[in-house]
C-alpha positions in Angstrom: -5.1 -33.4 -10.6 -2.6 -35.6 -8.6 -3.7 -36.6 -5.0 -0.2 -38.2 -4.3 1.4 -36.4 -1.5 4.6 -33.7 -2.7 6.8 -31.2 -0.7 6.6 -27.8 -2.3 8.6 -24.5 -1.7 6.4 -21.4 -1.8 8.9 -18.7 -1.9 6.4 -15.2 -0.8 4.0 -17.4 0.8 3.4 -14.8 3.4 2.1 -12.3 0.8 -1.6 -12.2 -1.4 -1.5 -14.7 -3.8 1.6 -17.0 -2.2 -0.5 -17.4 1.3 -3.6 -18.6 -0.9 -1.9 -20.8 -3.3 0.1 -22.0 -0.1 -3.4 -23.1 1.6 -4.9 -24.7 -1.6 -1.8 -27.1 -1.0 -2.1 -27.8 2.1 -5.9 -28.7 1.3 -4.8 -31.3 -1.0 -2.7 -32.7 1.4 0.6 -31.3 0.5 3.6 -30.4 2.5 4.5 -26.8 2.2 7.4 -24.6 3.4 6.6 -21.1 3.0 10.4 -18.8 2.5 9.6 -15.5 3.0 11.8 -12.3 4.5 8.6 -10.3 5.8 9.3 -7.3 3.8 6.1 -6.8 2.3 4.3 -10.3 3.5 2.7 -11.0 7.2 3.7 -13.7 9.2 0.2 -14.4 10.3 -0.8 -14.6 6.8 1.5 -17.9 6.6 -1.5 -20.8 6.5 -1.6 -23.3 9.5 0.3 -26.2 8.5 3.0 -24.8 6.2 6.2 -24.6 7.6 7.9 -21.2 8.2 11.5 -20.0 7.2 11.9 -16.3 7.2 14.8 -15.7 4.8 15.3 -14.0 1.4 15.4 -16.0 -2.1 18.9 -15.2 -2.6 19.7 -17.4 0.4 17.2 -20.7 -0.9 19.9 -22.6 -1.4 20.4 -23.0 2.4 16.8 -24.4 2.4 16.4 -25.9 -0.8 17.2 -29.7 -1.0 16.2 -32.6 -3.4 13.2 -33.6 -1.0 10.8 -31.0 -2.8 9.3 -31.9 -6.0 8.6 -28.4 -7.0 8.8 -24.7 -6.4 6.1 -21.8 -7.0 7.6 -18.5 -6.5 6.1 -15.7 -5.8 8.8 -13.5 -3.9 8.7 -10.2 -5.8 8.6 -6.5 -5.2 5.3 -5.5 -7.1 5.2 -1.4 -6.9 5.0 0.2 -10.3 5.5 3.6 -9.2 8.3 2.4 -6.7 9.8 0.6 -9.6 10.1 3.7 -11.6 11.8 5.6 -8.6 14.2 2.6 -7.1 14.2 0.2 -10.3 17.7 -0.8 -8.7 15.4 -2.5 -5.8 13.4 -4.3 -8.4 16.5 -5.7 -10.6 18.2 -6.7 -7.2 15.2 -8.8 -5.9 13.0 -9.7 -8.4 15.9 -10.5 -11.0 18.8 -11.5 -8.8 17.1 -13.1 -6.3 15.6 -15.3 -9.0 18.6 -16.3 -10.8 20.1 -17.2 -7.4 17.0 -19.2 -6.6 17.0 -20.9 -10.2 20.9 -21.9 -9.3 20.0 -23.3 -5.6 17.2 -25.3 -7.9 19.5 -26.8 -10.3 22.0 -27.7 -7.5 19.3 -29.6 -5.5 18.0 -31.3 -8.9 14.5 -29.6 -8.2 13.3 -29.5 -11.8 9.4 -28.0 -11.5 8.8 -24.3 -11.3 5.7 -22.2 -11.3 6.3 -18.3 -11.6 4.1 -15.6 -10.7 4.2 -13.9 -13.5 2.2 -10.6 -14.7 0.4 -9.0 -17.2 2.6 -6.0 -16.8 4.5 -7.6 -19.4 2.8 -6.7 -22.3 2.9 -2.7 -21.7 -0.1 -1.2 -23.7 -1.0 -4.0 -25.9 -2.4 -3.3 -29.4 -5.4 -5.9 -29.3 -7.6 -6.7 -27.1 -8.4 -9.5 -25.6 -4.5 -9.9 -24.8 -3.1 -13.6 -26.1 0.2 -14.6 -25.2 1.1 -13.7 -28.7 0.8 -9.9 -27.7 4.2 -8.3 -27.8 6.1 -7.8 -24.7 6.9 -4.0 -23.9 6.4 -3.2 -20.3 6.3 0.3 -19.6 7.5 0.0 -16.3 10.8 -1.6 -14.5 8.8 -3.9 -12.6 7.1 -5.2 -15.6 10.5 -5.4 -17.5 11.7 -7.2 -14.1 9.2 -9.6 -14.6 9.8 -10.4 -18.4 13.3 -10.8 -17.6 12.3 -13.6 -15.4 10.2 -14.7 -18.1 13.2 -15.0 -20.2 15.7 -16.7 -17.7 12.8 -19.2 -17.2 12.9 -20.2 -20.7 16.6 -20.5 -21.1 16.6 -22.7 -17.7 14.2 -25.2 -19.2 16.2 -24.9 -22.5 19.8 -25.7 -21.0 19.0 -27.6 -18.1 15.8 -29.7 -18.3 13.6 -27.3 -16.0 10.0 -27.5 -16.3 8.3 -24.3 -16.1 4.8 -22.6 -16.0 4.9 -18.7 -16.0 1.3 -17.6 -15.2 0.8 -13.9 -16.0 -1.6 -12.3 -13.9 -3.9 -9.6 -14.6 -6.1 -8.0 -11.7 -6.2 -10.5 -8.7 -9.0 -9.6 -6.1 -11.2 -11.2 -3.4 -10.5 -13.3 -0.4 -10.1 -16.6 0.7 -11.5 -17.2 4.1 -8.8 -15.3 6.3 -6.6 -14.6 3.7 -7.1 -11.6 1.5 -5.3 -8.6 -0.1 -3.1 -6.1 1.9 -0.3 -4.1 0.8 1.3 -1.0 2.4 0.9 1.4 0.8 -2.5 -0.1 -0.9 -2.5 0.6 -4.6 -5.4 -1.8 -5.9 -8.7 -0.8 -6.6 -10.9 -2.9 -5.0 -9.2 -2.7 -1.5 -8.6 1.1 -1.8 -12.4 1.6 -2.7 -13.4 -0.4 0.5 -11.2 1.8 2.3 -13.9 4.7 1.5 -16.8 2.2 2.4 -15.2 1.7 5.6 -14.7 5.0 6.3 -10.8 5.3 6.6 -10.6 7.2 3.0 -12.7 10.3 2.3 -13.3 9.5 -1.5 -12.4 7.2 -4.5 -10.0 9.1 -7.1 -11.3 8.1 -10.6 -8.1 8.8 -12.8 -9.4 10.1 -16.2 -12.9 9.6 -17.6 -12.7 9.9 -21.3 -11.1 6.9 -22.5 -12.8 5.1 -25.1 -14.7 3.1 -22.8 -18.5 2.4 -22.5 -18.2 4.9 -19.4 -15.3 6.9 -20.2 -12.9 5.2 -17.2 -10.5 2.6 -17.7 -11.5 -1.5 -17.8 -9.7 -4.1 -16.3 -10.2 -7.8 -15.9 -10.8 -8.7 -12.4 -9.8 -12.4 -11.2 -10.7 -14.2 -8.1 -7.6 -15.0 -6.2 -8.7 -18.5 -5.2 -9.6 -19.2 -9.0 -5.7 -17.8 -9.6 -4.3 -20.5 -6.8 -6.5 -23.4 -8.7 -4.4 -22.5 -11.8 -1.2 -22.8 -10.3 -2.1 -26.4 -8.8 -2.6 -27.5 -12.4 0.0 -26.0 -13.8 2.3 -28.7 -11.4 0.7 -31.4 -13.3 1.0 -29.7 -16.9 4.4 -29.0 -17.2 6.9 -31.2 -18.9 10.9 -31.1 -18.8 12.6 -28.8 -21.0 9.3 -26.9 -21.8 8.3 -23.5 -20.8 4.4 -22.7 -20.9 3.4 -19.1 -20.6 -0.4 -18.9 -19.8 -2.5 -15.3 -19.2 -4.7 -15.6 -16.2 -8.1 -13.6 -16.4 -11.6 -14.0 -16.8 -12.0 -12.5 -20.3 -14.6 -9.8 -19.2 -13.4 -6.3 -18.5 -15.2 -4.2 -16.1 -15.1 -0.3 -15.7 -13.8 1.9 -12.5 -17.2 3.3 -12.3 -18.5 -0.6 -12.6 -16.5 -1.7 -9.8 -17.2 1.5 -7.2 -20.9 0.8 -8.3 -20.6 -2.8 -7.3 -18.5 -1.8 -3.9 -21.8 0.5 -3.0 -24.3 -2.4 -3.8 -22.3 -5.0 -1.8 -21.5 -3.0 1.0 -24.7 -0.6 1.4 -22.2 2.4 2.1 -21.9 5.7 0.2 -18.4 5.9 -2.0 -17.7 9.4 -2.7 -15.6 10.0 -6.1 -13.1 12.4 -6.9 -12.3 12.8 -10.6 -8.7 13.2 -11.4 -6.5 13.4 -14.4 -5.4 10.6 -16.2 -2.4 8.8 -15.3 0.4 8.4 -17.6 0.9 4.9 -18.7 -2.7 3.7 -17.9 -4.2 1.5 -20.9 -7.8 2.2 -21.7 -8.4 -1.4 -21.6 -7.1 -4.4 -20.5 -8.6 -7.5 -20.8 -7.2 -11.1 -21.1 -7.6 -14.3 -23.3 -7.5 -17.1 -20.9 -7.8 -19.6 -24.1 -4.2 -21.0 -23.4 -4.6 -21.6 -20.0 -8.0 -24.0 -20.7 -6.0 -25.7 -23.5 -2.6 -25.8 -21.9 -3.5 -26.3 -17.6 -7.5 -27.4 -18.3 -8.5 -24.5 -16.4 -11.5 -22.1 -16.2 -12.3 -19.5 -13.6 -15.5 -20.3 -11.8 -16.0 -17.0 -9.8 -16.5 -14.6 -13.3 -19.1 -12.5 -11.0 -17.6 -9.3 -10.0 -19.8 -8.8 -7.0 -19.1 -12.2 -5.7 -15.3 -11.0 -5.5 -16.1 -7.9 -4.1 -18.4 -9.7 -1.3 -15.1 -12.0 -0.3 -12.9 -8.8 -0.5 -15.4 -7.0 1.9 -16.1 -9.6 4.3 -11.7 -9.6 4.5 -11.5 -6.1 4.9 -14.1 -5.8 7.8 -12.1 -8.7 9.4 -9.1 -6.5 8.9 -10.5 -3.4 10.3 -12.1 -5.2 13.6 -8.6 -6.5 14.4 -7.1 -3.0 14.0 -6.3 -1.6 17.3 
């Protein structure tokens, strides 16, 4: 990995993954500008040392100039249910906003991009573990909007010489120091289970217990947010002009909902009552990534595959946030 000091624009850098990536860039001695409208992010999540600009990605041309070496793009709405109810919000922001960002990059001559994509582009996979050759068939406007951006980025590379990497995340979890996961409303399993451990929820709902899995509950691939951040830094050095690289990011291991709940019980020492609920439409039984392409193209291997360690970091952050509540 290059040690030369560079200047990066991190869109959505007040959010969960964006803030952790910005922190990693700063730790490597780079200069970082965070662009975030704070519609879902938090100003206090912007790492110390980063320049913060409150604004929309649609207006990125106001701040982007030839002095930037690359853009790392995390600014997106990401609630699947909301995307079904308000698809226009996701097309306007995720797709329209990225279109404006790409135009601003062309004008400024910034020719490197790392894009925060998602495993939701695959929909319900035919084979597991999922490789990048799996057909893309998203089941929500959120997944469709991210897939549309992947197509936009590929076309930009072919037509205008952009060098780009799309990283398709599976289930990101854990925390990095004082930076961790928080959404309003919360929809991710590990923070929801931790809210039960904290006494903020009475029980965790387990949606379906009759899946074709060892314990009947859904199986997912959990990746530590710090491992995810490392992949973004490696991607900056792996990309070449005119090429669009797409890589899955996951551990290659699956953990069921009940395994996650039991791990939270062991890590926190608190009881976590369960409520069995009907299956949710569109929930595949198993989503596990093949990260072989990331290993080959980026030189990336996750170093924190242990679920208990992921939960322990998330628990420390959740307790920190609980202590800060008024």
